[in-house]
C-alpha positions in Angstrom: -13.8 2.9 20.5 -16.0 4.9 18.3 -18.0 3.0 15.8 -15.8 3.6 12.4 -18.5 5.5 9.7 -19.6 2.4 7.3 -18.4 4.8 4.2 -14.8 4.5 5.9 -15.3 0.8 5.2 -16.7 1.1 2.0 -14.2 3.4 0.6 -11.2 1.4 1.4 -13.1 -1.9 0.2 -13.7 0.2 -3.2 -10.3 2.6 -3.6 -7.5 0.8 -2.2 -6.0 -0.4 -4.5 -5.4 2.6 -6.6 -5.1 4.6 -2.9 -1.5 3.0 -2.3 1.7 0.7 -2.5 1.5 -3.3 -3.1 3.7 -4.3 -0.9 5.0 -6.0 -4.1 6.0 -2.6 -5.9 9.1 -0.8 -3.6 7.8 3.7 -4.5 11.4 4.3 -5.2 13.6 3.7 -7.5 10.7 1.4 -8.9 10.8 3.8 -12.4 13.6 6.2 -14.5 13.5 9.7 -14.0 11.4 10.0 -17.3 8.9 6.9 -16.7 7.8 8.3 -13.4 6.9 12.1 -15.2 5.5 10.0 -17.6 3.8 7.8 -15.1 2.6 11.5 -13.3 1.0 12.7 -16.7 -0.9 9.7 -17.2 -2.0 9.1 -13.8 -3.3 13.5 -14.0 -5.4 13.0 -17.2 -7.2 9.6 -15.8 -7.9 11.8 -12.9 -8.9 14.7 -14.6 -11.1 11.9 -16.8 -12.6 10.6 -13.9 -14.0 14.0 -12.1 -15.7 14.7 -15.1 -16.9 11.5 -16.0 -18.3 11.5 -11.9 -20.0 14.8 -12.7 -21.9 13.7 -15.5 -23.1 11.0 -12.8 -24.1 13.5 -10.2 -21.5 13.0 -8.2 -18.3 15.4 -7.0 -15.1 13.7 -7.3 -11.5 15.5 -6.6 -8.9 14.2 -8.9 -6.3 12.3 -6.7 -3.0 10.8 -7.4 -2.2 7.5 -5.9 1.0 8.8 -4.1 3.2 7.5 -1.8 2.4 7.7 1.5 6.0 9.9 2.7 6.7 7.1 5.0 6.9 4.2 2.6 8.7 6.7 0.3 11.2 7.1 3.2 11.3 3.5 4.0 12.5 2.3 0.2 15.0 5.2 -0.3 17.6 3.8 1.7 17.6 1.1 -0.7 18.4 -1.6 2.1 20.7 0.8 3.7 20.6 -0.1 7.6 21.3 2.9 9.1 18.1 4.5 7.0 16.2 1.8 7.6 16.9 2.2 11.8 16.4 5.6 11.5 12.8 4.9 9.8 11.7 1.8 12.1 12.6 3.7 14.8 10.0 6.0 15.3 7.3 4.1 12.5 8.1 0.7 12.9 6.5 -1.4 9.9 4.0 1.8 9.1 1.4 0.2 10.8 -0.3 2.1 13.7 2.5 5.5 12.9 -0.2 6.5 10.9 -2.4 6.7 13.8 0.0 8.4 16.1 1.3 10.7 13.6 -1.9 11.7 11.9 -0.8 14.6 10.0 2.4 13.0 8.3 1.5 12.4 5.4 1.0 8.5 6.6 -2.3 7.1 5.3 -4.8 9.6 7.2 -8.7 8.4 6.1 -9.3 12.5 6.4 -6.6 13.4 4.2 -8.7 11.9 0.9 -11.2 14.2 0.2 -13.0 12.2 -1.7 -13.8 10.4 1.3 -14.9 13.5 3.3 -17.4 13.6 0.6 -18.6 10.1 0.7 -18.6 10.5 4.7 -21.5 12.9 3.7 -23.5 11.0 1.4 -26.9 8.4 3.1 -26.6 4.6 2.4 -28.3 5.0 -1.0 -26.3 8.0 -2.3 -22.8 5.8 -1.5 -23.7 2.6 -3.3 -24.6 4.9 -6.5 -21.2 6.7 -5.9 -19.7 3.6 -5.8 -21.0 2.1 -8.6 -20.3 5.3 -10.9 -16.9 6.1 -9.8 -16.0 2.0 -10.3 -17.2 2.9 -14.0 -15.9 6.2 -14.3 -12.1 4.7 -13.3 -12.5 2.3 -15.4 -13.7 4.0 -18.9 -10.9 6.5 -18.0 -8.7 4.2 -17.8 -9.0 2.7 -20.7 -9.7 5.7 -22.9 -6.3 7.3 -21.6 -3.9 4.7 -21.9 -5.5 2.0 -24.5 -5.9 -0.9 -21.9 -8.6 -2.8 -21.7 -9.2 -3.5 -18.3 -12.9 -4.6 -17.4 -13.2 -3.3 -13.7 -10.8 -1.8 -11.1 -9.6 -5.2 -10.3 -9.2 -6.4 -13.8 -6.7 -3.7 -13.8 -4.7 -4.8 -10.5 -4.9 -7.9 -11.6 -2.9 -7.4 -14.8 -0.8 -4.8 -13.3 0.2 -7.5 -10.4 0.6 -10.5 -12.7 2.8 -8.9 -14.3 5.1 -6.8 -10.9 4.9 -10.7 -9.5 6.1 -12.7 -12.9 9.5 -10.1 -12.5 9.6 -10.6 -8.5 9.7 -14.5 -9.0 12.3 -14.6 -11.4 14.8 -11.3 -9.8 13.7 -12.2 -6.6 12.6 -15.2 -5.2 14.2 -17.1 -7.6 17.6 -15.5 -6.4 20.7 -17.4 -5.2 21.5 -15.3 -2.4 18.7 -14.0 -1.5 17.4 -17.6 -0.9 20.6 -18.2 1.3 20.2 -14.7 3.4 16.3 -15.5 3.8 16.6 -18.9 5.5 19.3 -17.4 7.7 17.0 -14.3 8.3 13.9 -16.2 9.4 16.0 -19.0 11.2 17.0 -15.7 13.5 13.2 -14.6 13.6 12.4 -18.0 14.8 14.9 -17.5 17.6 13.7 -14.4 18.5 10.2 -16.3 19.4 8.6 -14.7 15.8 6.4 -17.0 13.7 7.9 -17.0 9.9 5.1 -18.2 7.8 6.4 -17.6 4.4 10.4 -18.1 3.8 11.0 -16.7 0.3 12.1 -12.9 0.0 8.8 -11.3 -1.1 7.4 -13.1 2.3 10.4 -12.7 4.6 10.3 -8.5 3.3 6.8 -7.9 4.3 6.1 -10.6 7.1 6.1 -7.0 9.6 3.8 -5.6 7.7 1.7 -8.2 7.1 1.5 -9.3 11.0 0.8 -5.7 12.4 -1.9 -4.7 9.2 -3.9 -8.0 9.7 -3.8 -7.0 13.5 -4.9 -3.4 13.0 -7.9 -4.6 10.7 -9.1 -7.3 13.9 -9.1 -4.2 16.2 -11.1 -1.8 13.4 -13.9 -5.3 13.1 -14.5 -5.0 16.4 -16.4 -2.4 16.0 -19.1 -4.4 13.6 -21.7 -7.0 14.5 -21.0 -8.5 11.5 -17.4 -8.2 10.2 -17.1 -9.4 6.3 -14.3 -11.6 5.3 -11.8 -9.6 3.6 -12.5 -6.3 4.3 -10.1 -4.0 6.2 -11.0 -2.6 8.8 -9.4 0.9 9.6 -9.0 1.2 13.5 -11.0 5.1 14.6 -7.6 5.5 17.3 -6.8 8.5 18.8 -3.0 8.9 19.0 -2.9 7.9 22.8 -4.8 4.7 21.4 -2.5 3.9 19.2 0.5 4.3 20.7 1.1 1.2 22.6 0.5 -1.0 19.4 3.1 1.2 17.6 5.2 0.5 20.7 5.3 -2.8 20.3 5.4 -2.2 16.2 8.9 -0.8 16.9 10.3 -3.7 19.0 9.0 -5.8 16.1 10.6 -4.1 13.8 13.8 -3.1 15.2 14.4 -7.2 15.8 13.0 -8.0 12.3 16.1 -5.6 11.2 18.6 -6.8 13.4 17.8 -10.4 12.1 17.6 -9.3 8.3 20.5 -6.7 8.0 22.2 -8.3 5.2 19.4 -10.1 3.8 17.3 -6.1 3.5 21.0 -4.7 1.8 20.7 -7.3 -0.7 16.9 -7.7 -1.2 16.0 -3.6 -1.6 18.6 -3.5 -4.6 17.0 -5.8 -6.7 13.3 -5.7 -5.8 13.6 -2.2 -6.9 15.2 -3.2 -9.8 12.4 -5.7 -10.6 9.9 -3.1 -9.6 11.3 -0.5 -12.3 11.8 -3.2 -15.3 7.5 -4.7 -14.4 6.4 -0.7 -14.7 8.8 0.3 -17.8 7.0 -2.9 -19.7 3.1 -2.2 -18.0 3.5 1.5 -18.7 2.0 2.5 -15.6 3.1 2.1 -11.6 0.0 1.9 -9.5 1.7 4.8 -7.5 3.2 8.5 -8.3 6.5 9.2 -6.5 7.2 12.8 -5.9 
């Protein structure tokens, strides 16, 4: 396995919060059409301001909207439809190792972000300065454009996540129908030999993605002598290397779908509505949906 370069890990640790959707925030139907358009326009202003700020700091930055990967968008588009989820999972599983097998399908390929390519060209000292400047520029641009009062990228994410969590706790994890369906879902998974550490609806819906994401990070971390806790490491896989892992992931994803057929049909409509209401109240979604 080729050893990943440090800039890749640095970027994952530094900008992953704005580059992908939270497992709690379903990308499809989370915002009304009007709000979604306003959200995109707001992010465009934030990114343009961020690029100007980085230029003044002496760095190149390409405005990049935090768009939802195509696979994640397709996964949620069925709103819990068994047929839609079957089609999605039969090829992509939970959407973890598929991005290495199909690197050209907008599935989170690590070379698709122009800023990552630029960062990989920087020396260690320059990279540290870049990350510091980008953090400051992101926060400055976010606050100026939206009127929010975030003190850091993490603070912004925590503010948004706290509101999303409030809606999900009330509208999803406390829903009697989902709790009943969730118990049946969990029992089925256990009978098939899968571990189910979380029984609430959110935990069940994200269980498979969480398991395989952890496995991918553990594989990536093996290339480092002293991997840091809490850092997401991406394996430097070629499609052929990732394919055996994807096959196992697909098998698990289809088992998960068979056990959760009724659960997902009820879960996604309610989760999407919770995400929509949270996004409308916060005024800025963490992702941009095309």
